[in-house]
C-alpha positions as CSV (number, residue, x, y, z in Angstrom):
1,X,16.7,1.6,22.5
2,X,14.3,-1.0,23.3
3,X,10.8,-1.5,22.3
4,X,9.6,-0.3,25.7
5,X,11.9,3.1,25.4
6,X,10.0,3.8,21.6
7,X,7.0,3.2,23.4
8,X,7.2,5.6,25.7
9,X,9.1,8.3,23.2
10,X,5.7,7.6,21.4
11,X,3.6,8.2,24.3
12,X,5.3,11.1,25.0
13,X,5.2,12.4,21.4
14,X,1.2,12.1,21.5
15,X,0.8,15.3,23.1
16,X,3.1,17.3,21.1
17,X,2.6,19.8,19.0
18,X,1.9,18.1,15.2
19,X,3.4,20.3,13.4
20,X,6.8,19.4,14.4
21,X,6.2,15.8,15.1
22,X,5.5,13.3,12.9
23,X,4.2,11.0,15.3
24,X,1.9,13.7,16.6
25,X,0.2,14.4,13.4
26,X,0.3,10.1,12.7
27,X,-1.6,10.2,15.6
28,X,-4.0,13.4,15.4
29,X,-5.3,11.8,11.7
30,X,-6.8,9.0,14.2
31,X,-6.5,5.6,14.4
32,X,-7.7,4.4,11.3
33,X,-5.0,6.8,9.3
34,X,-2.4,4.8,12.4
35,X,-3.7,1.6,11.0
36,X,-3.3,2.5,7.5
37,X,0.2,3.7,7.6
38,X,1.0,0.5,9.8
39,X,0.0,-1.7,6.9
40,X,1.7,0.0,4.2
41,X,4.7,-0.2,6.1
42,X,4.2,-4.4,6.7
43,X,3.6,-4.6,3.1
44,X,7.0,-2.8,2.1
45,X,8.9,-5.4,4.6
46,X,6.8,-8.6,2.8
47,X,8.1,-6.8,-0.9
48,X,11.8,-6.5,0.8
49,X,11.6,-10.4,2.2
50,X,10.8,-11.5,-1.1
51,X,13.0,-9.9,-3.2
52,X,16.0,-10.9,-0.5
53,X,17.3,-7.4,0.1
54,X,18.5,-7.3,3.8
55,X,19.3,-4.1,4.2
56,X,16.2,-2.7,3.2
57,X,14.2,-5.2,4.9
58,X,16.0,-4.3,8.2
59,X,14.9,-0.7,7.8
60,X,11.2,-1.8,6.5
61,X,11.0,-4.1,9.9
62,X,12.3,-0.7,12.0
63,X,9.5,0.9,10.0
64,X,7.0,-2.0,11.0
65,X,7.8,-1.8,14.8
66,X,7.6,1.9,14.9
67,X,4.3,2.2,12.9
68,X,2.6,-0.5,15.2
69,X,3.5,1.1,18.4
70,X,1.8,4.3,17.0
71,X,-1.0,1.7,16.3
72,X,-1.5,0.8,19.5
73,X,-0.7,3.8,21.2
74,X,-3.9,5.3,18.8
75,X,-6.4,3.0,20.5
76,X,-4.8,3.0,24.0
77,X,-3.4,-0.2,23.9
78,X,0.1,-0.3,26.4
79,X,3.3,-2.4,25.0
80,X,3.0,-4.2,28.2
81,X,-0.4,-5.7,27.3
82,X,1.0,-7.0,24.1
83,X,4.1,-8.6,25.8
84,X,1.7,-10.5,28.6
85,X,-0.4,-12.1,25.4
86,X,2.8,-13.1,24.1
87,X,4.0,-14.8,27.8
88,X,0.6,-16.3,28.0
89,X,1.3,-18.0,25.0
90,X,4.7,-19.0,25.8
91,X,5.2,-22.8,26.2
92,X,2.0,-23.3,23.9
93,X,2.5,-24.7,20.1
94,X,1.4,-22.1,17.7
95,X,-1.4,-24.7,16.0
96,X,-2.2,-25.3,19.5
97,X,-2.9,-21.7,20.0
98,X,-4.7,-20.8,16.8
99,X,-6.7,-24.2,17.5
100,X,-8.2,-22.6,20.5
101,X,-8.8,-19.0,19.6
102,X,-12.3,-18.6,19.3
103,X,-13.9,-18.4,15.4
104,X,-14.8,-15.4,13.8
């Protein structure tokens, strides 16, 4: 399964019955809940990375990717837009790219 496949599955499940789909249930709770869940999963991945547990980190990383895509879906941001942004940055030093960002 590719990230594109997963994003398509999430988009398809967005209109499913929340009683039959975890994805639909999460999306029905709104973008804020989707963002909260993504944050929880990211923290769990960080913990496993610090502990050095490869298997748990692999599992948590999969959860992070899934919940990132759900969060993007909740705000109607296509994965293709994120991939285009990464392509735009390709070949640019991370230090240079970060310095070029507007200050917030």
